C-alpha positions as CSV (number, residue, x, y, z in Angstrom):
1,M,-17.9,-45.7,-93.3
2,D,-14.3,-47.3,-92.5
3,D,-11.0,-46.3,-93.6
4,I,-10.8,-48.7,-96.5
5,D,-13.9,-46.8,-98.2
6,L,-12.1,-43.5,-97.6
7,I,-8.9,-44.7,-99.3
8,S,-11.1,-45.9,-102.3
9,I,-12.9,-42.7,-102.4
10,S,-9.6,-40.8,-102.4
11,R,-8.0,-42.7,-105.1
12,N,-10.8,-42.3,-107.5
13,F,-11.5,-38.6,-106.7
14,L,-10.0,-37.2,-109.8
15,D,-11.7,-39.7,-111.9
16,K,-14.9,-38.7,-110.5
17,M,-14.2,-35.1,-111.2
18,R,-13.6,-35.8,-114.8
19,G,-16.8,-37.9,-115.4
20,L,-19.5,-38.1,-112.9
21,T,-22.2,-40.9,-113.0
22,W,-25.8,-39.8,-113.3
23,T,-26.6,-40.4,-109.6
24,Q,-23.4,-38.3,-108.6
25,F,-24.5,-35.5,-111.2
26,I,-28.1,-35.3,-109.6
27,A,-26.6,-35.4,-106.1
28,S,-24.2,-32.4,-107.0
29,L,-27.3,-30.5,-108.2
30,T,-29.4,-31.1,-105.1
31,R,-26.6,-30.9,-102.5
32,K,-27.8,-28.3,-99.8
33,K,-25.9,-25.7,-97.8
34,L,-25.4,-26.6,-94.1
35,N,-27.5,-24.3,-92.1
36,L,-24.5,-23.4,-89.7
37,H,-25.3,-20.5,-87.3
38,T,-21.9,-18.8,-87.0
39,D,-20.7,-15.3,-86.7
40,D,-17.9,-15.9,-89.2
41,T,-18.4,-13.0,-91.9
42,K,-16.1,-10.7,-93.5
43,L,-18.8,-8.0,-93.8
44,A,-19.1,-5.5,-90.9
45,R,-22.0,-6.0,-88.5
46,V,-23.0,-2.3,-88.2
47,L,-26.7,-2.2,-88.9
48,S,-29.3,-2.0,-86.2
49,T,-33.0,-2.8,-86.3
50,L,-33.7,0.9,-87.0
51,D,-31.3,0.9,-89.9
52,L,-32.9,-2.2,-91.4
53,T,-36.3,-0.7,-90.9
54,A,-35.4,2.5,-92.7
55,L,-33.9,0.5,-95.4
56,G,-37.0,-1.5,-96.0
57,I,-39.2,1.6,-95.8
58,G,-36.8,3.7,-98.2
59,S,-36.6,1.0,-100.8
60,T,-40.4,0.5,-100.8
61,L,-42.0,3.9,-100.1
62,G,-40.7,5.7,-103.1
63,V,-42.5,8.1,-105.5
64,G,-45.4,5.6,-105.7
65,V,-46.8,6.9,-102.5
66,Y,-47.6,10.2,-104.2
67,V,-48.9,8.6,-107.4
68,L,-50.4,5.2,-106.9
69,A,-53.3,6.3,-104.8
70,G,-54.6,8.7,-107.4
71,E,-54.1,6.3,-110.4
72,V,-56.0,3.4,-108.5
73,A,-58.8,5.5,-107.4
74,K,-59.4,7.0,-110.7
75,T,-59.0,3.8,-112.7
76,Y,-60.0,0.8,-110.6
77,A,-61.6,1.4,-107.2
78,G,-62.6,5.0,-106.5
79,P,-62.7,5.8,-102.8
80,A,-62.4,2.1,-102.1
81,V,-58.8,2.4,-102.8
82,I,-58.2,2.2,-99.2
83,I,-59.7,-1.4,-99.2
84,S,-57.3,-2.2,-102.2
85,F,-54.4,-0.9,-100.2
86,F,-55.5,-3.1,-97.2
87,I,-55.8,-6.3,-99.3
88,A,-52.5,-5.6,-100.9
89,A,-51.0,-4.9,-97.5
90,V,-52.3,-8.1,-96.0
91,A,-50.9,-10.1,-99.0
92,S,-47.5,-8.3,-98.7
93,I,-47.5,-9.2,-95.1
94,F,-47.9,-12.9,-95.9
95,A,-44.8,-12.7,-98.0
96,G,-43.0,-10.5,-95.4
97,L,-43.6,-13.1,-92.6
98,C,-42.0,-15.9,-94.8
99,Y,-39.0,-13.6,-95.2
100,A,-38.9,-12.8,-91.5
101,E,-38.9,-16.6,-90.6
102,F,-36.0,-17.3,-92.9
103,G,-34.2,-14.2,-91.6
104,A,-34.5,-15.9,-88.2
105,R,-33.4,-19.4,-89.5
106,V,-30.7,-18.4,-91.8
107,P,-29.0,-14.9,-90.8
108,K,-26.9,-14.8,-93.8
109,A,-26.5,-12.5,-96.9
110,G,-28.2,-13.5,-99.9
111,S,-32.0,-13.4,-99.3
112,A,-34.0,-16.0,-101.5
113,Y,-30.8,-17.4,-102.9
114,I,-29.5,-18.5,-99.5
115,Y,-32.9,-19.7,-98.5
116,S,-33.4,-21.9,-101.6
117,Y,-29.7,-23.3,-101.0
118,V,-30.4,-24.4,-97.6
119,T,-33.9,-25.8,-98.5
120,I,-33.9,-27.2,-102.2
121,G,-30.3,-27.4,-103.3
122,E,-27.5,-26.0,-105.3
123,F,-28.8,-26.0,-108.8
124,V,-32.0,-24.3,-107.9
125,A,-30.2,-21.8,-105.7
126,F,-27.9,-21.0,-108.8
127,I,-30.9,-20.2,-110.9
128,I,-32.6,-18.3,-108.1
129,G,-29.4,-16.2,-107.4
130,W,-29.0,-15.1,-111.0
131,N,-32.7,-14.3,-111.2
132,L,-32.2,-12.1,-108.1
133,I,-29.3,-10.4,-109.7
134,L,-31.4,-9.7,-112.7
135,E,-34.3,-8.6,-110.7
136,Y,-32.2,-6.1,-108.6
137,V,-30.4,-4.8,-111.7
138,I,-33.5,-4.2,-113.5
139,G,-35.3,-2.8,-110.4
140,S,-32.4,-0.3,-109.8
141,A,-32.5,0.8,-113.4
142,S,-36.3,1.3,-113.3
143,V,-36.0,3.5,-110.1
144,V,-33.2,5.7,-111.6
145,K,-35.3,6.0,-114.8
146,G,-38.2,7.0,-112.7
147,L,-35.8,9.8,-111.1
148,F,-34.8,11.0,-114.6
149,T,-38.5,11.1,-115.8
150,Y,-39.6,13.1,-112.5
151,L,-36.7,15.7,-112.8
152,D,-37.2,16.0,-116.5
153,A,-40.9,16.8,-115.9
154,L,-39.8,19.5,-113.5
155,V,-37.7,21.2,-116.0
156,Y,-40.4,20.8,-118.8
157,N,-38.6,17.9,-120.6
158,K,-35.5,19.8,-121.5
159,M,-33.1,17.1,-120.7
160,S,-34.9,14.4,-122.8
161,D,-35.4,17.1,-125.7
162,F,-31.7,17.8,-125.7
163,L,-30.6,14.2,-125.7
164,Q,-33.1,13.1,-128.3
165,E,-32.1,16.0,-130.6
166,N,-28.3,15.4,-130.3
167,I,-27.9,11.8,-129.6
168,P,-30.9,9.9,-131.1
169,M,-30.8,6.2,-130.7
170,N,-33.0,4.6,-133.4
171,V,-32.6,0.9,-132.4
172,P,-35.9,-1.4,-131.9
173,A,-36.6,-2.5,-128.4
174,F,-34.4,0.3,-126.9
175,G,-35.1,3.8,-125.8
176,K,-35.3,6.8,-127.9
177,F,-31.8,8.2,-126.7
178,P,-29.0,7.2,-124.3
179,D,-29.9,8.3,-120.7
180,F,-26.4,9.4,-119.5
181,F,-28.0,11.1,-116.6
182,S,-29.1,7.9,-115.2
183,L,-25.9,6.1,-115.9
184,G,-24.0,8.9,-113.8
185,V,-26.3,8.7,-110.9
186,V,-26.2,4.9,-110.7
187,L,-22.3,5.1,-110.8
188,L,-22.3,7.8,-108.1
189,F,-24.5,5.6,-105.9
190,S,-22.4,2.6,-106.6
191,V,-19.3,4.4,-105.3
192,A,-21.4,5.4,-102.2
193,L,-22.5,1.9,-101.4
194,A,-18.9,0.5,-101.8
195,L,-17.7,3.0,-99.1
196,G,-19.5,1.0,-96.4
197,A,-22.8,-0.3,-95.3
198,R,-22.9,2.0,-92.3
199,E,-22.3,5.3,-94.3
200,S,-24.8,4.4,-97.0
201,S,-27.3,3.4,-94.2
202,L,-27.0,6.8,-92.6
203,V,-27.6,8.5,-96.0
204,N,-30.8,6.3,-96.5
205,N,-32.1,7.1,-93.1
206,V,-31.9,10.9,-93.8
207,F,-33.8,10.4,-97.3
208,T,-36.4,8.2,-95.6
209,M,-37.0,10.6,-92.6
210,V,-37.6,13.5,-95.1
211,N,-39.9,11.3,-97.1
212,L,-42.0,10.2,-94.2
213,S,-42.1,13.8,-92.9
214,V,-43.5,15.0,-96.3
215,V,-46.2,12.3,-96.1
216,L,-47.1,13.4,-92.6
217,F,-47.3,17.0,-94.0
218,V,-49.5,15.9,-96.8
219,V,-51.9,14.1,-94.5
220,I,-52.2,16.7,-91.7
221,S,-52.6,19.6,-94.3
222,G,-55.2,17.8,-96.3
223,L,-57.3,17.1,-93.2
224,W,-58.4,20.9,-93.3
225,K,-60.0,20.2,-96.8
226,V,-61.6,16.9,-96.5
227,D,-65.1,16.5,-97.5
228,A,-66.9,13.0,-96.6
229,S,-69.6,13.7,-99.4
230,N,-66.8,12.7,-101.9
231,W,-67.1,9.1,-100.7
232,A,-70.9,9.1,-101.4
233,I,-71.3,10.8,-104.9
234,P,-74.7,10.0,-106.4
235,P,-74.6,8.0,-109.8
236,E,-76.2,10.8,-111.7
237,E,-73.4,13.2,-110.9
238,V,-70.6,10.8,-112.2
239,P,-69.4,11.3,-115.7
240,P,-69.7,8.5,-118.1
241,G,-67.0,5.9,-117.9
242,F,-66.3,6.3,-114.3
243,G,-68.5,3.8,-112.6
244,K,-71.6,4.2,-110.5
245,G,-70.5,6.5,-107.9
246,G,-70.5,5.9,-104.2
247,F,-67.7,4.3,-102.1
248,A,-67.0,1.6,-104.7
249,P,-68.1,2.9,-108.0
250,Y,-66.4,0.0,-110.0
251,G,-67.6,-2.8,-107.7
252,F,-65.9,-5.7,-106.1
253,S,-63.9,-6.6,-109.3
254,G,-62.5,-3.0,-109.4
255,I,-61.3,-3.3,-105.8
256,I,-59.5,-6.5,-106.7
257,K,-57.9,-5.1,-109.7
258,G,-56.8,-2.1,-107.6
259,A,-55.3,-4.4,-104.9
260,A,-53.2,-6.2,-107.7
261,T,-52.0,-2.8,-108.7
262,C,-51.3,-1.6,-105.1
263,F,-49.5,-4.8,-104.3
264,Y,-46.5,-3.4,-106.5
265,G,-46.3,-0.4,-104.1
266,F,-45.2,-2.7,-101.3
267,I,-42.4,-4.4,-103.2
268,G,-38.9,-3.7,-101.9
269,F,-38.9,-5.0,-98.3
270,D,-37.0,-8.1,-99.3
271,C,-33.8,-6.1,-99.2
272,I,-33.9,-6.3,-95.6
273,A,-33.1,-10.0,-95.8
274,T,-30.0,-9.6,-97.9
275,A,-28.3,-7.7,-94.8
276,G,-28.2,-10.7,-92.7
277,E,-24.5,-10.7,-92.2
278,E,-24.3,-6.9,-91.6
279,A,-27.1,-6.7,-89.0
280,K,-25.9,-6.6,-85.3
281,T,-28.6,-9.2,-84.3
282,P,-30.0,-10.5,-87.5
283,Q,-32.3,-13.2,-85.9
284,K,-34.3,-10.5,-84.0
285,S,-33.7,-7.4,-86.2
286,I,-34.7,-8.9,-89.6
287,P,-38.2,-10.2,-88.6
288,I,-38.9,-6.9,-86.6
289,A,-37.7,-4.7,-89.4
290,V,-39.8,-6.5,-92.1
291,V,-43.1,-6.4,-90.1
292,V,-42.6,-2.8,-88.9
293,S,-41.6,-1.5,-92.3
294,L,-44.6,-3.0,-94.0
295,L,-46.7,-1.6,-91.2
296,V,-45.5,2.0,-91.7
297,I,-45.8,1.6,-95.4
298,F,-49.4,0.6,-95.2
299,L,-50.2,3.4,-92.9
300,A,-48.6,5.9,-95.3
301,Y,-50.5,4.6,-98.3
302,F,-53.8,4.3,-96.4
303,S,-53.7,7.8,-94.9
304,I,-52.6,9.4,-98.3
305,S,-55.6,7.6,-100.0
306,V,-58.2,8.8,-97.5
307,V,-57.1,12.5,-97.6
308,L,-56.7,12.3,-101.6
309,T,-60.1,10.9,-102.2
310,M,-61.9,13.1,-99.6
311,I,-60.4,16.2,-101.0
312,L,-61.3,15.8,-104.6
313,P,-63.8,13.3,-106.3
314,Y,-62.1,10.2,-107.6
315,Y,-62.9,10.9,-111.2
316,L,-61.2,14.4,-111.0
317,Q,-58.0,12.9,-110.0
318,D,-54.7,13.2,-112.0
319,E,-53.2,9.8,-112.6
320,E,-49.5,10.9,-113.0
321,A,-49.3,13.7,-110.4
322,P,-52.3,13.6,-108.2
323,F,-51.1,15.8,-105.2
324,P,-49.6,18.7,-107.4
325,H,-53.0,18.6,-109.2
326,V,-54.9,18.7,-105.9
327,Y,-52.7,21.6,-104.5
328,D,-53.3,23.5,-107.9
329,E,-57.0,23.1,-107.4
330,L,-56.6,24.4,-103.7
331,G,-54.4,27.2,-104.6
332,W,-51.4,26.0,-102.5
333,P,-48.4,26.3,-104.6
334,V,-45.9,25.9,-101.7
335,A,-47.3,22.6,-100.7
336,K,-46.7,21.5,-104.4
337,Y,-42.9,22.1,-104.0
338,I,-42.9,20.3,-100.6
339,V,-44.5,17.2,-102.3
340,T,-41.8,17.4,-105.0
341,A,-39.1,17.5,-102.5
342,G,-40.6,14.4,-100.6
343,A,-40.9,12.6,-104.0
344,L,-37.2,13.2,-104.9
345,C,-36.1,11.9,-101.4
346,G,-38.4,9.0,-101.9
347,L,-36.8,8.3,-105.3
348,F,-33.2,8.6,-103.9
349,S,-34.0,6.2,-100.9
350,S,-35.7,3.7,-103.3
351,L,-32.6,3.8,-105.5
352,L,-30.3,3.2,-102.4
353,G,-32.6,0.4,-101.3
354,A,-32.7,-1.2,-104.8
355,M,-29.0,-1.2,-105.3
356,F,-28.0,-2.3,-101.6
357,P,-29.0,-6.0,-102.0
358,L,-27.3,-6.6,-105.3
359,P,-23.7,-6.8,-104.2
360,R,-24.8,-8.8,-101.1
361,V,-26.1,-11.5,-103.3
362,I,-23.1,-11.4,-105.4
363,Y,-21.0,-11.8,-102.4
364,A,-23.0,-14.8,-101.1
365,M,-22.9,-16.5,-104.5
366,S,-19.1,-16.0,-104.8
367,S,-18.5,-17.2,-101.3
368,D,-20.3,-20.6,-102.2
369,G,-18.2,-20.9,-105.4
370,L,-21.2,-20.2,-107.8
371,M,-19.5,-17.1,-109.1
372,F,-16.1,-15.7,-109.7
373,E,-14.4,-15.4,-106.4
374,I,-12.9,-12.0,-107.0
375,V,-16.2,-10.2,-107.5
376,G,-17.3,-11.1,-104.0
377,R,-13.9,-10.3,-102.4
378,V,-14.5,-8.1,-99.4
379,H,-12.4,-4.7,-99.0
380,P,-10.4,-4.9,-95.8
381,R,-11.0,-1.2,-95.1
382,F,-14.7,-0.7,-96.2
383,Q,-15.7,-4.2,-95.4
384,T,-17.9,-4.4,-98.5
385,P,-17.6,-6.3,-101.7
386,V,-16.2,-3.3,-103.6
387,L,-15.6,-4.9,-107.1
388,G,-18.9,-6.6,-107.0
389,T,-20.7,-3.4,-106.2
390,L,-19.0,-1.4,-109.0
391,I,-19.8,-4.1,-111.7
392,A,-23.3,-4.4,-110.5
393,G,-23.5,-0.5,-110.7
394,C,-22.2,-0.6,-114.3
395,L,-24.7,-3.2,-115.4
396,T,-27.5,-1.3,-113.8
397,G,-26.3,2.1,-115.4
398,I,-26.1,0.4,-118.8
399,L,-29.7,-0.9,-118.6
400,A,-31.0,2.4,-117.4
401,C,-29.0,4.2,-120.3
402,I,-30.6,2.2,-123.2
403,F,-34.0,0.9,-122.0
404,E,-37.3,2.6,-121.3
405,L,-38.9,2.7,-118.0
406,S,-42.0,0.6,-118.7
407,Q,-39.9,-2.1,-120.2
408,L,-37.8,-2.4,-117.2
409,F,-40.8,-2.2,-114.5
410,T,-42.6,-5.2,-116.2
411,M,-39.5,-7.4,-116.3
412,M,-38.7,-6.6,-112.7
413,S,-42.1,-7.7,-111.5
414,I,-41.8,-11.4,-112.6
415,G,-38.4,-11.7,-110.8
416,T,-39.7,-10.2,-107.6
417,L,-43.0,-12.2,-107.5
418,S,-41.1,-15.5,-108.2
419,A,-38.7,-14.8,-105.4
420,Y,-41.6,-14.3,-103.0
421,S,-43.2,-17.6,-104.2
422,I,-40.0,-19.6,-103.8
423,V,-39.4,-18.2,-100.4
424,A,-43.0,-19.1,-99.2
425,A,-42.4,-22.6,-100.7
426,C,-39.3,-22.9,-98.8
427,V,-40.9,-22.1,-95.5
428,L,-43.4,-25.0,-96.1
429,V,-40.5,-27.5,-96.9
430,L,-38.5,-26.5,-94.0
431,R,-41.2,-26.4,-91.3
432,Y,-41.9,-30.1,-92.1
433,T,-38.3,-31.4,-92.6
434,D,-36.7,-33.8,-90.3
435,D,-34.5,-31.9,-87.7
436,K,-31.1,-33.4,-88.1
437,S,-29.9,-31.9,-84.9
438,S,-32.6,-33.5,-82.7
439,E,-31.1,-35.9,-80.2
440,K,-33.8,-38.5,-80.6
441,K,-33.9,-39.2,-84.4
442,V,-36.9,-40.8,-85.8
443,E,-36.3,-44.1,-87.7
444,S,-36.8,-43.5,-91.5
445,E,-38.7,-45.7,-93.5
446,I,-37.7,-46.9,-97.0
447,L,-39.1,-44.4,-99.5
448,T,-41.6,-46.5,-101.5
449,Y,-45.0,-46.1,-103.1
450,K,-46.7,-48.0,-100.2
451,T,-44.9,-46.0,-97.5
452,V,-45.8,-42.7,-99.2
453,V,-49.4,-43.6,-99.4
454,K,-49.6,-44.9,-95.9
455,Q,-48.0,-41.7,-94.6
456,M,-50.1,-39.2,-96.5
457,F,-53.0,-39.3,-93.9
458,N,-51.1,-40.9,-91.0
459,L,-51.8,-38.8,-87.9
460,K,-49.8,-40.9,-85.5
461,L,-46.4,-39.8,-86.5
462,K,-45.0,-37.1,-84.0
463,K,-41.7,-36.2,-85.7
464,P,-41.0,-35.7,-89.4
465,N,-38.9,-38.5,-91.1
466,E,-37.7,-38.9,-94.7
467,V,-41.1,-40.1,-96.0
468,S,-43.1,-37.1,-94.4
469,S,-40.5,-34.6,-95.6
470,S,-40.6,-36.0,-99.2
471,I,-44.5,-35.9,-99.2
472,V,-44.4,-32.1,-98.2
473,A,-41.6,-31.4,-100.8
474,W,-43.6,-33.0,-103.6
475,A,-47.0,-31.7,-102.5
476,S,-45.5,-28.0,-102.3
477,T,-44.0,-28.5,-105.8
478,V,-47.5,-29.7,-107.2
479,Y,-49.3,-27.0,-105.4
480,C,-47.1,-24.3,-107.0
481,I,-47.7,-25.9,-110.4
482,V,-51.5,-26.2,-110.1
483,C,-51.8,-22.6,-108.9
484,F,-51.2,-21.6,-112.4
485,G,-54.6,-23.1,-113.2
486,P,-57.0,-21.1,-111.3
487,T,-54.9,-17.9,-111.3
488,A,-54.9,-18.1,-115.2
489,M,-58.6,-18.5,-115.1
490,L,-58.9,-15.4,-113.0
491,S,-56.7,-13.3,-115.2
492,L,-57.9,-14.6,-118.6
493,Y,-61.5,-15.3,-117.9
494,E,-62.5,-12.9,-115.3
495,T,-65.6,-11.8,-116.7
496,E,-66.8,-15.3,-117.6
497,L,-66.0,-16.3,-114.0
498,F,-67.8,-13.5,-112.3
499,N,-70.8,-14.1,-114.8
500,G,-70.9,-17.8,-113.8
501,E,-70.1,-19.6,-116.9
502,P,-70.4,-23.2,-116.1
503,W,-67.2,-24.5,-117.8
504,V,-65.1,-21.7,-116.3
505,V,-66.7,-22.2,-112.9
506,S,-66.2,-26.0,-113.0
507,I,-62.5,-25.7,-114.0
508,F,-61.8,-23.1,-111.4
509,A,-63.6,-25.3,-108.7
510,I,-61.7,-28.4,-109.6
511,C,-58.4,-26.6,-109.3
512,L,-59.3,-25.2,-106.0
513,A,-60.3,-28.6,-104.7
514,V,-56.9,-30.0,-105.8
515,L,-55.2,-27.2,-104.1
516,I,-57.0,-27.7,-100.8
517,F,-56.4,-31.4,-101.0
518,L,-52.8,-30.9,-101.3
519,L,-52.7,-28.5,-98.4
520,I,-54.6,-30.9,-96.2
521,I,-51.9,-33.6,-97.0
522,I,-49.3,-31.1,-96.0
523,A,-51.1,-30.1,-92.9
524,V,-51.5,-33.6,-91.4
525,Q,-47.7,-34.2,-91.6
526,P,-45.6,-33.8,-88.5
527,K,-43.8,-30.5,-88.2
528,S,-40.2,-29.9,-87.1
529,S,-39.6,-29.4,-83.3
530,R,-37.0,-26.8,-83.8
531,K,-37.4,-23.6,-81.8
532,L,-37.3,-20.4,-83.8
533,S,-37.0,-16.7,-82.6
534,F,-39.7,-16.0,-85.2
535,A,-42.1,-18.4,-87.0
536,V,-44.9,-17.8,-89.6
537,P,-48.3,-18.6,-88.1
538,F,-51.0,-20.7,-89.6
539,V,-48.7,-23.0,-91.7
540,P,-49.1,-24.3,-94.4
541,W,-52.2,-22.1,-95.1
542,L,-50.6,-18.7,-94.9
543,P,-47.4,-19.5,-96.9
544,A,-49.8,-21.2,-99.5
545,L,-52.1,-18.2,-99.9
546,S,-49.0,-16.1,-100.3
547,I,-47.9,-18.3,-103.2
548,F,-51.3,-18.1,-104.7
549,I,-51.4,-14.4,-104.6
550,N,-47.9,-14.0,-106.1
551,I,-48.6,-16.5,-109.0
552,Y,-51.9,-14.7,-109.7
553,L,-50.0,-11.4,-110.1
554,M,-47.6,-13.0,-112.3
555,T,-50.3,-14.3,-114.5
556,T,-51.9,-10.8,-115.0
557,L,-48.6,-9.6,-116.8
558,D,-48.6,-9.6,-120.6
559,P,-47.1,-12.4,-122.5
560,A,-44.6,-10.1,-124.2
561,T,-43.1,-9.5,-120.7
562,W,-42.7,-13.2,-120.0
563,L,-41.0,-13.6,-123.2
564,R,-38.6,-10.7,-122.7
565,F,-37.8,-11.8,-119.1
566,G,-37.3,-15.4,-120.2
567,K,-35.0,-14.5,-123.0
568,V,-32.8,-12.1,-120.9
569,S,-32.6,-14.5,-117.9
570,I,-32.1,-17.6,-119.9
571,N,-29.3,-16.1,-122.0
572,D,-27.7,-14.7,-118.9
573,E,-27.7,-17.9,-117.0
574,L,-26.5,-20.1,-119.9
575,L,-23.6,-17.7,-120.5
576,V,-22.6,-17.7,-116.8
577,T,-23.1,-21.5,-116.6
578,L,-20.9,-22.1,-119.4
579,I,-18.2,-19.8,-117.9
580,N,-18.5,-21.1,-114.4
581,A,-18.5,-24.8,-115.3
582,N,-14.9,-25.1,-116.2
583,T,-13.6,-22.0,-114.4
584,C,-15.3,-20.6,-111.3
585,I,-16.9,-23.6,-109.6
586,Y,-14.0,-26.0,-110.2
587,N,-11.4,-23.7,-109.1
588,K,-13.2,-22.6,-106.0
589,K,-14.0,-26.0,-104.9
590,L,-10.4,-27.3,-105.6
591,K,-9.1,-24.4,-103.6
592,E,-11.4,-25.4,-100.7
593,Y,-10.1,-28.9,-100.9
594,R,-6.4,-27.7,-100.9
595,N,-6.8,-25.7,-97.8
596,V,-9.4,-27.7,-96.0
597,Y,-7.0,-29.5,-93.7
598,Q,-5.6,-26.2,-92.4
599,K,-9.0,-24.6,-91.4
600,E,-10.3,-25.7,-88.2
601,N,-14.1,-24.7,-88.8
602,V,-14.1,-26.9,-92.0
603,W,-13.7,-30.0,-89.7
604,N,-17.2,-29.1,-88.3
605,F,-18.5,-29.4,-92.0
606,I,-16.8,-32.6,-92.7
607,A,-18.0,-34.1,-89.3
608,S,-21.5,-33.0,-90.1
609,S,-21.3,-34.5,-93.5
610,L,-20.1,-37.9,-92.0
611,G,-22.3,-37.8,-89.2
612,V,-19.7,-38.1,-86.6
613,T,-17.8,-35.8,-84.0
614,K,-15.1,-33.5,-85.1
615,E,-12.5,-35.6,-83.1
616,E,-13.5,-38.8,-84.8
617,A,-13.3,-37.1,-88.3
618,K,-9.7,-36.1,-87.3
619,N,-8.9,-39.5,-86.2
620,R,-10.1,-40.9,-89.4
621,W,-8.0,-38.4,-91.4
622,T,-5.0,-39.4,-89.5
623,S,-5.6,-43.1,-90.0
624,L,-6.1,-42.3,-93.6
625,R,-2.8,-40.6,-93.8
626,Q,-1.0,-43.6,-92.1
627,R,-2.4,-46.0,-94.7
628,F,-1.2,-43.7,-97.4
629,S,2.3,-43.8,-96.0
630,R,2.2,-47.5,-95.6
631,E,1.3,-48.0,-99.1
632,K,4.0,-45.7,-100.2
633,L,1.7,-43.2,-101.7
634,A,3.0,-39.5,-102.3
635,I,0.9,-37.3,-99.9
636,N,1.3,-34.0,-101.6
637,K,-1.3,-31.3,-101.6
638,E,-3.2,-32.8,-104.4
639,T,-3.5,-36.1,-102.6
640,R,-4.7,-34.5,-99.4
641,S,-7.3,-32.4,-101.4
642,S,-8.4,-35.6,-103.1
643,A,-8.9,-37.4,-99.9
644,V,-10.8,-34.5,-98.3
645,G,-12.7,-34.0,-101.4
646,G,-13.7,-37.8,-101.1
647,L,-15.0,-37.3,-97.7
648,Y,-17.1,-34.3,-98.9
649,M,-18.4,-36.0,-102.0
650,N,-19.4,-39.0,-100.1
């Protein structure tokens, strides 16, 4: 690119801003964030590996550890609930490994948002970012509603009776009464999070340690009352409607159904990935924290399930409060209150973990110009996005105040599972993407139908190029779409499939064959030679299996949940898009263009965009200014911003 081209771009920059061509419009939607490994961040790097691990455990291991085992054992799996938890843990580790690799690749705040921005492009990242915000808002609201429900049950529903009697809310699709308790708790926690990451992390560590201590107490105390015969109950002793007895009374299908339910007990570890800019050593801490937290969570669920099903037969379990019920049967009232204290600490740590990622995503999006800059502004004293934290807390509190718990939980599941799937797909794409920083660049062929077909099964290519990267990207996209076929068959026609109905089995087999064919195409493509501090093993098979599991769980949700989630997310994103289109994005980018010539680190960005060194980029800029002077053009701030903007746009 010569200086005459730069002058031409600069002169027409404002015209381009007024009316983009279709090609420029598509390019603006698919432009990617440069993966610059830099320590430049306004957030305080104060979180250690232990802090991140405790954050992941606290946000995931809530009150569910005291409830989920009894529910799954009685309804789906019986004593084989331990196998259900093992399957769910393996599926969660698949997703966790994908997050761990991206944490090593992109140690930035934003989780799946920043990952998709680096891999796919700006438009998809914008959609993902707002879905994450919606997910975390709904997730936090569901946790605080669970806290209210648990405390209300301890006082024999006096809080809910008082609110329903004095402030009834007879509005369709809303709760029976406004939950001001949940609103107040969320606002209190928002203020605590705004005061600093280190302070809120210390509080979370205390809650998490108490919760784990109570889990350990439950396991050790329960070992004195275990009876192995409860895992081998004869069929004639089992009441009607509770399976055939034995270790797996509901069969293999019951174990799989139980695993699908148990999977939700592992949701929450992704909050670790949002703390990339607050971790001391994110490239090492994030992978370790993700893997260790999932391992600890699995051991907690596994040991709790073993003790619970050995103390009391599975068909006598209480679905809502299994351990208080067991301790009532054993005559241990003190242990009942200890479990209650652990459940409350688990709920408090889950609430902190659910609310912690939200302002980080807001900060990342505002830093990229995809949201109002003021909401992501970092406070100089607390080093947190105070305004974004408080606004997120208000939104969460309002949702918790007016909605029921069941409505919130089902909407949260779709957002979480879709984020897991996107991160796994991003791992596939990046692992087979051309490494731009490589010294020896591979000569790219022209992307045509002939070159694509030729490259599909070409085993001679050693390094990825544009053709192989495009093949992987499209194959991954088609794989995600095709996954809805067999997963829908599993969820809608499960009985027919297990009974061997020919038409169901045929469609299922064809879909699986297509999926395997796509994975073979991906597997034969050359991988990136970039060395990572942590990498997902068995690519593309492991990320692909993670995508399949996540999409299957999404298809098991009822249609009303999809409609409700789609309506809320689309309305929110359209509203924000309309506001951002003429205000936030334009002003943010224009401000960057006006200040770009003053910032040294931006020269690295311009040089990378042009494919030259920083010194050569500065020389071109100097030459460009001289040409402007010779042509007697007014070089004011707007002209400079136009010229640099032309460099960037090109």
